[in-house]
C-alpha positions as CSV (number, residue, x, y, z in Angstrom):
1,M,61.0,-50.3,195.7
2,P,61.6,-48.6,192.3
3,D,58.7,-48.4,189.9
4,L,58.9,-48.5,186.1
5,N,59.7,-44.8,185.9
6,T,62.8,-45.2,188.1
7,S,66.1,-43.8,186.9
8,L,67.9,-46.6,188.7
9,H,69.4,-48.2,185.6
10,L,69.9,-45.0,183.7
11,D,71.9,-43.6,186.7
12,M,74.0,-46.8,186.7
13,L,74.5,-46.5,182.9
14,N,75.7,-42.9,183.3
15,R,78.1,-44.0,186.1
16,F,79.4,-46.7,183.8
17,K,80.0,-44.3,180.9
18,K,82.0,-42.1,183.2
19,R,84.1,-45.0,184.4
20,I,85.0,-46.1,180.9
21,R,86.3,-42.7,180.1
22,L,89.1,-43.3,182.6
23,P,92.4,-44.8,181.3
24,L,92.0,-48.5,180.7
25,R,95.2,-49.2,182.6
26,F,93.7,-47.6,185.7
27,L,90.4,-49.5,185.3
28,K,92.2,-52.8,185.0
29,A,94.1,-52.0,188.1
30,I,91.0,-51.6,190.2
31,K,88.6,-54.0,188.4
32,G,90.8,-56.6,186.7
33,E,89.5,-57.2,183.2
34,I,85.8,-56.5,183.8
35,F,85.7,-53.2,181.9
36,S,88.0,-54.2,179.1
37,K,85.1,-55.0,176.8
38,E,83.2,-51.8,177.7
39,I,79.9,-53.5,178.0
40,Y,77.4,-52.0,180.5
41,G,76.5,-54.7,183.0
42,L,79.9,-56.4,183.3
43,Q,80.6,-54.4,186.4
44,W,78.2,-56.9,188.2
45,G,80.2,-59.8,186.9
46,D,81.3,-61.4,183.6
47,P,79.6,-64.8,183.0
48,D,82.8,-65.8,181.2
49,V,84.8,-65.2,184.4
50,V,82.7,-65.4,187.5
51,P,82.0,-69.1,188.4
52,P,78.3,-68.8,189.5
53,L,77.5,-66.8,186.5
54,R,79.4,-69.1,184.2
55,F,77.3,-72.0,185.7
56,I,74.1,-70.0,184.8
57,R,75.4,-69.4,181.3
58,D,76.3,-73.1,180.7
59,R,73.1,-74.5,182.2
60,Y,70.4,-72.1,181.4
61,V,71.5,-70.2,178.3
62,I,73.9,-71.8,175.9
63,P,72.2,-75.2,175.7
64,Y,69.0,-73.6,174.4
65,V,70.6,-71.5,171.6
66,N,69.3,-72.7,168.2
67,A,69.6,-71.0,164.8
68,K,66.1,-72.3,164.0
69,H,64.5,-70.9,167.1
70,N,63.3,-67.4,168.2
71,A,64.3,-65.9,171.5
72,L,63.3,-63.0,173.6
73,E,65.3,-61.2,176.3
74,I,63.7,-58.9,178.8
75,G,65.9,-56.1,180.1
76,P,69.1,-56.8,178.2
77,G,71.1,-53.8,179.6
78,G,74.3,-53.4,177.6
79,G,74.4,-57.0,176.4
80,R,76.1,-58.9,179.2
81,W,73.9,-61.9,178.4
82,T,72.7,-60.9,175.0
83,R,76.1,-61.9,173.5
84,Y,75.3,-65.5,174.2
85,L,71.9,-65.3,172.4
86,L,73.2,-64.1,169.1
87,G,73.0,-67.6,167.6
88,F,69.2,-67.6,167.6
89,G,67.5,-67.1,164.2
90,R,65.6,-64.2,165.6
91,L,66.3,-62.4,168.8
92,Y,63.9,-59.9,170.3
93,V,65.3,-57.6,173.0
94,I,62.9,-55.5,175.0
95,D,63.2,-52.7,177.5
96,Y,61.2,-49.9,179.0
97,Q,64.2,-47.5,178.8
98,S,65.1,-46.4,175.2
99,E,68.5,-45.2,176.4
100,L,69.4,-48.8,177.4
101,L,68.3,-50.1,174.0
102,E,70.6,-47.5,172.4
103,E,73.4,-48.6,174.6
104,L,72.8,-52.2,173.5
105,K,72.7,-51.3,169.8
106,K,76.2,-49.9,170.1
107,N,77.5,-53.3,171.1
108,F,75.2,-55.7,169.2
109,N,73.4,-54.1,166.2
110,K,73.0,-57.4,164.3
111,K,70.5,-58.1,161.5
112,N,68.8,-60.9,163.5
113,I,68.1,-58.6,166.5
114,T,64.8,-56.7,166.9
115,F,65.0,-53.8,169.5
116,I,61.7,-53.1,171.1
117,K,60.7,-50.4,173.6
118,N,57.7,-51.5,175.6
119,N,55.3,-49.6,177.8
120,G,56.0,-51.5,181.0
121,T,55.0,-55.1,180.8
122,D,53.8,-55.5,177.2
123,F,55.4,-57.0,174.1
124,P,54.6,-54.8,171.1
125,G,55.3,-56.3,167.7
126,I,56.0,-59.9,168.8
127,E,53.7,-62.5,167.3
128,E,51.8,-64.9,169.5
129,G,53.2,-68.4,169.7
130,S,56.5,-67.3,168.1
131,I,59.0,-67.6,171.0
132,D,61.0,-70.8,171.8
133,Y,63.2,-69.3,174.5
134,L,62.7,-66.4,176.9
135,F,65.4,-65.1,179.2
136,S,65.7,-62.4,181.7
137,F,68.6,-61.7,184.1
138,G,69.0,-58.5,186.1
139,A,65.5,-57.1,185.4
140,F,63.0,-59.1,187.5
141,V,65.1,-58.7,190.6
142,H,63.9,-55.1,190.6
143,L,60.3,-55.6,189.8
144,D,57.5,-55.7,192.4
145,K,55.2,-58.7,192.4
146,H,52.3,-57.0,190.6
147,L,54.6,-56.2,187.7
148,I,56.0,-59.7,187.6
149,E,52.4,-61.0,187.5
150,A,51.6,-58.7,184.6
151,Y,54.7,-59.9,182.7
152,L,53.9,-63.5,183.3
153,E,50.4,-63.0,182.0
154,N,51.5,-61.1,178.9
155,M,54.3,-63.4,177.9
156,K,52.2,-66.5,178.0
157,S,50.7,-66.0,174.6
158,L,54.1,-65.4,173.0
159,A,55.6,-68.8,174.0
160,K,55.3,-71.8,171.8
161,A,54.2,-75.1,173.4
162,G,57.3,-76.5,175.2
163,A,59.1,-73.1,175.2
164,N,61.8,-72.6,177.8
165,I,61.4,-69.5,180.0
166,V,64.3,-68.7,182.3
167,I,64.0,-65.8,184.8
168,Q,66.3,-64.6,187.6
169,Y,64.4,-63.0,190.4
170,S,65.1,-61.4,193.8
171,D,65.3,-63.9,196.7
172,K,64.8,-62.1,200.0
173,T,65.6,-65.3,201.9
174,K,69.2,-64.5,201.1
175,I,71.1,-61.9,203.2
176,M,72.6,-60.2,200.1
177,A,69.2,-59.5,198.7
178,Q,68.0,-58.2,202.1
179,L,70.8,-55.7,202.1
180,N,70.1,-54.5,198.5
181,E,67.4,-51.8,198.7
182,G,67.0,-52.0,194.9
183,F,65.9,-55.6,195.0
184,S,62.2,-56.3,195.2
185,D,60.4,-58.2,198.0
186,N,60.2,-61.7,196.5
187,T,61.1,-65.2,197.5
188,P,61.1,-68.7,195.8
189,A,57.8,-69.5,197.4
190,E,56.2,-66.3,196.1
191,M,57.8,-66.7,192.6
192,R,56.7,-70.3,192.4
193,K,53.1,-69.3,193.3
194,M,53.0,-66.5,190.7
195,V,54.3,-68.8,188.0
196,L,51.8,-71.6,188.8
197,N,48.9,-69.2,189.2
198,A,49.7,-67.8,185.7
199,G,49.2,-71.3,184.3
200,Y,52.8,-72.4,183.7
201,Q,54.5,-75.6,184.4
202,I,57.7,-75.3,186.5
203,L,60.6,-77.4,185.1
204,E,63.5,-76.4,187.3
205,E,64.6,-74.1,190.1
206,D,68.0,-73.1,191.2
207,L,68.0,-71.7,194.7
208,T,71.6,-72.0,195.6
209,T,74.0,-70.8,192.8
210,L,73.5,-67.1,193.1
211,W,74.1,-65.1,196.3
212,H,71.3,-62.6,196.1
213,S,68.7,-64.2,193.8
214,S,67.4,-67.4,192.4
215,I,66.5,-68.9,189.0
216,I,63.3,-70.5,187.7
217,R,62.8,-72.3,184.4
218,F,59.2,-73.0,183.3
219,T,57.1,-73.6,180.2
220,V,53.5,-73.2,179.0
C-alpha cells in the first residue's frame, strides 16, 4: 500500500499531461468528452456525466454549498470536485503534494481559495472551529488506516458544531477495490469504527452507489 511519499498521484498527473498534448479530436474519439475540459482527475469519471458520481455530487456536495460557510477539501487533485465548492465563502484545499496544488491553481486560482501544502495529516493555517463542510474524494481510498485515524483526529478541532464531513474511502468488500492494488485495506465496518472511536457522530452511509468505494457523512 502506498505511503505519503508515494509518487502514485504524480505519476498519474504526468500521464495526464502527456495525454492532453495529443490532438483533442483523437482524445474525444477514445474517451468521449472526458478530457475536453483538461482537468486532471476527469479520466476517472466526470460527476456531470457519470450517473453514480452525479448522484454523489447532488446528494453530498451541492446541497451543502453556502456562501456564508467555510469548506475544506482534502486531496483536490486537478479540481474534479473542487469546481462544485467554489460557492463557499472560503474554501481551503489541502494536499501533501505541492505539484498537485500547482495543477489545481491552473484551473481554479480564485480569491476565495486558500491552497495549503500539509506535512501528511495536519492542517497548517486553518483556524480551529472554522469549517462548516469538509469533503474528500479520491484521497482516503489510498490511505492506510493509521493515516485515516490521524486525519480524523486532526480535523476534529477544525469543524464547527454540526459541521458536515463527507469522505469517500476504499471498500474492500467490493471486487473492484480488491482488484485495485492502489486502494487501501479498508471496509465500512472498519471505517465506521474509526469514525466513532475518534468521537464523531455518523449521520449517513452510502455503501451501494460506488463500485469500488463507499461514502460516510458524519459530524462532531
